[in-house]
C-alpha positions in Angstrom: 59.0 -7.1 -11.8 59.2 -5.5 -8.6 61.9 -3.3 -7.3 63.3 -3.3 -3.8 65.6 -0.5 -2.5 67.7 -1.4 0.6 70.9 -2.4 2.3 71.8 -6.0 2.4 73.0 -5.7 6.0 69.8 -4.1 7.3 67.5 -6.6 9.0 64.4 -4.6 7.8 65.5 -5.0 4.3 66.5 -8.7 4.9 63.0 -9.5 5.8 62.0 -8.6 2.4 64.6 -10.7 0.6 64.1 -13.6 2.8 60.3 -13.7 2.1 60.8 -13.3 -1.7 63.0 -16.3 -1.5 60.5 -18.3 0.5 57.9 -17.3 -2.1 60.1 -17.5 -5.0 59.0 -13.9 -6.1 61.1 -12.3 -8.7 62.6 -8.8 -7.9 65.3 -6.4 -8.8 67.6 -5.3 -5.9 68.8 -1.5 -5.6 71.6 -1.0 -2.9 71.0 2.0 -0.9 73.9 3.2 1.1 72.4 4.9 4.3 76.1 5.8 5.7 76.5 7.7 2.3 73.4 9.5 2.4 71.8 7.8 -0.6 68.4 7.7 1.2 68.4 11.5 1.4 69.0 12.1 -2.2 66.2 13.8 -4.1 65.6 10.9 -6.3 65.0 8.5 -3.3 62.9 11.1 -1.5 60.6 11.3 -4.6 60.0 7.8 -3.9 59.8 7.7 -0.1 59.6 11.3 1.5 60.4 9.7 4.8 63.8 8.7 3.6 64.0 5.0 5.0 64.6 1.7 3.6 63.3 -0.7 2.6 61.2 0.5 -0.3 59.2 -1.5 -2.6 58.4 -0.1 -6.0 55.5 -1.9 -7.8 55.3 -2.3 -11.7 52.7 0.3 -11.9 55.0 2.9 -10.1 53.3 2.7 -6.8 55.4 2.6 -3.8 55.1 0.9 -0.4 57.3 1.5 2.7 57.8 0.1 6.1 59.1 -3.5 6.1 56.4 -5.3 7.9 53.5 -3.6 5.6 55.8 -4.8 2.7 55.9 -8.3 4.0 52.2 -8.6 4.5 51.4 -7.1 1.1 53.8 -9.5 -0.8 52.6 -12.7 1.4 48.9 -11.9 0.6 47.2 -15.0 -0.4 50.1 -17.2 0.5 50.7 -19.6 3.3 52.6 -17.2 5.1 49.9 -14.8 5.9 46.7 -16.2 7.7 43.2 -15.2 6.4 41.5 -16.0 9.8 41.0 -12.6 11.3 42.1 -13.5 14.7 45.2 -15.1 13.6 46.1 -12.3 11.1 45.8 -10.0 14.1 48.1 -12.1 16.0 50.8 -11.7 13.1 50.3 -7.9 13.5 50.5 -8.0 17.2 54.1 -9.7 17.0 55.0 -7.3 14.0 54.1 -4.1 16.2 56.1 -5.9 19.2 59.1 -6.2 16.7 59.0 -2.5 15.8 58.3 -1.2 19.3 60.0 -3.7 21.7 62.5 -5.5 19.8 64.1 -3.5 17.0 64.7 -0.3 19.0 67.0 -2.1 21.1 68.5 -5.2 19.3 68.8 -3.5 15.8 70.0 -0.1 17.3 72.8 -1.8 19.5 73.7 -3.9 16.3 73.9 -0.7 14.4 76.2 1.0 16.9 78.6 -1.9 17.1 78.4 -3.1 13.3 77.8 -0.1 11.4 79.5 2.7 13.4 82.2 0.4 15.1 81.1 0.9 18.5 82.4 4.6 19.1 83.1 5.7 22.7 80.6 8.4 22.7 77.8 5.8 22.1 79.1 3.2 24.5 76.6 4.3 27.1 73.7 4.1 24.7 74.8 0.7 23.5 75.0 -0.9 26.7 71.6 0.7 27.6 69.9 -1.0 24.8 70.6 -4.6 26.3 68.0 -4.3 29.1 65.2 -3.8 26.6 66.6 -6.3 24.1 66.8 -9.2 26.7 63.3 -8.3 27.8 61.8 -8.8 24.1 64.0 -12.0 23.7 62.4 -13.2 27.0 59.0 -12.6 25.6 59.7 -14.5 22.5 61.3 -17.2 24.7 58.2 -17.6 26.6 55.9 -18.0 23.5 58.3 -20.3 21.6 58.6 -22.6 24.5 54.7 -23.2 23.8 54.5 -23.2 19.9 57.0 -24.0 17.2 56.2 -20.4 15.6 55.2 -17.1 17.1 51.3 -17.6 16.3 51.2 -21.1 16.8 51.8 -24.2 14.3 52.1 -21.9 11.2 55.1 -20.1 9.9 54.0 -16.6 9.1 55.4 -13.1 8.3 55.5 -12.6 12.0 58.3 -15.1 12.2 60.2 -13.5 9.4 59.8 -10.1 11.0 61.4 -11.2 14.2 63.9 -13.5 12.7 65.7 -10.7 10.7 67.3 -9.1 13.8 67.0 -12.0 16.4 69.4 -14.2 14.2 72.1 -11.6 14.2 71.5 -10.2 17.9 75.1 -11.6 18.8 76.4 -8.6 16.6 74.6 -6.2 19.0 76.2 -8.0 22.0 73.4 -10.2 22.8 74.0 -13.6 24.1 71.4 -16.3 23.3 72.7 -19.2 25.0 70.0 -18.9 27.6 67.2 -18.9 25.1 67.0 -22.4 23.9 63.4 -22.1 22.4 64.5 -19.2 20.4 67.8 -21.1 19.0 65.7 -24.1 17.9 63.1 -21.5 16.3 66.0 -19.9 14.4 67.1 -23.4 13.3 63.6 -24.4 12.0 63.6 -21.3 10.0 66.9 -21.9 8.5 66.1 -25.4 7.4 63.1 -24.3 5.5 63.2 -24.6 1.7 64.6 -21.6 -0.2 66.0 -20.1 3.0 68.9 -17.5 2.2 71.2 -15.9 4.4 71.5 -12.1 5.0 74.5 -11.9 2.8 73.2 -13.7 0.0 73.4 -12.3 -3.4 70.8 -14.6 -5.0 
C-alpha cells in the first residue's frame, strides 16, 4: 500500500488521486493542511525537507516528491506513459510547461482567490496572473485544435498534469468560453472510465 500526503483542494495533489483512480491503484490518503502549517512540522519535513505536497511514500519507506515525477513513476509500464523516447519527451515537455508556464499563473490566481479569499493586498498580484494564464491556455488551445490529447491520439500523464488546474481555472478568474478545444478536452477526460472529481473521497 502506498501513502499519499496532500490537500484535496490542491491541483498538484489531485493529479495523483486522479491517476490512481484511472489505474485503479490502492493508496492511503493523509491530509496535510498547508494553511495550518502541517507541511512545516518536523515529522513531515523528515519525509520531505522541501516541505511541499504532494508526497508519495512507498512501502519500502522511500519517498518521492514533485507531482509530475510522482505521476510518471506511478504510470510507468501503463498506457498512460509512452515508452517511445520522443513521445515520452513530449509528455515531459508538457509537464515542464505546466510547472513553468501554466501553474505559476492559473494555480496561483486560484490560490489567492479560493484559499485566501482574494485579500485586497493581493488584488494586484491576482490580476497580474491573468495575462500569463491566458497565454498558457492559448498554447494548449492551439495544440488541442489539432489533436484530441496533448501529445496526439494517446491520453497520457501530460493530460492529467494540465487537467488538474485547467478544469478549475474559473476559480482563479479565468473564463474558458473562448477555448472550445480545451472545453472539449476537459469533457473527454471527464467521460473516461474511473474518472473522479477533485472533491471525491473515494
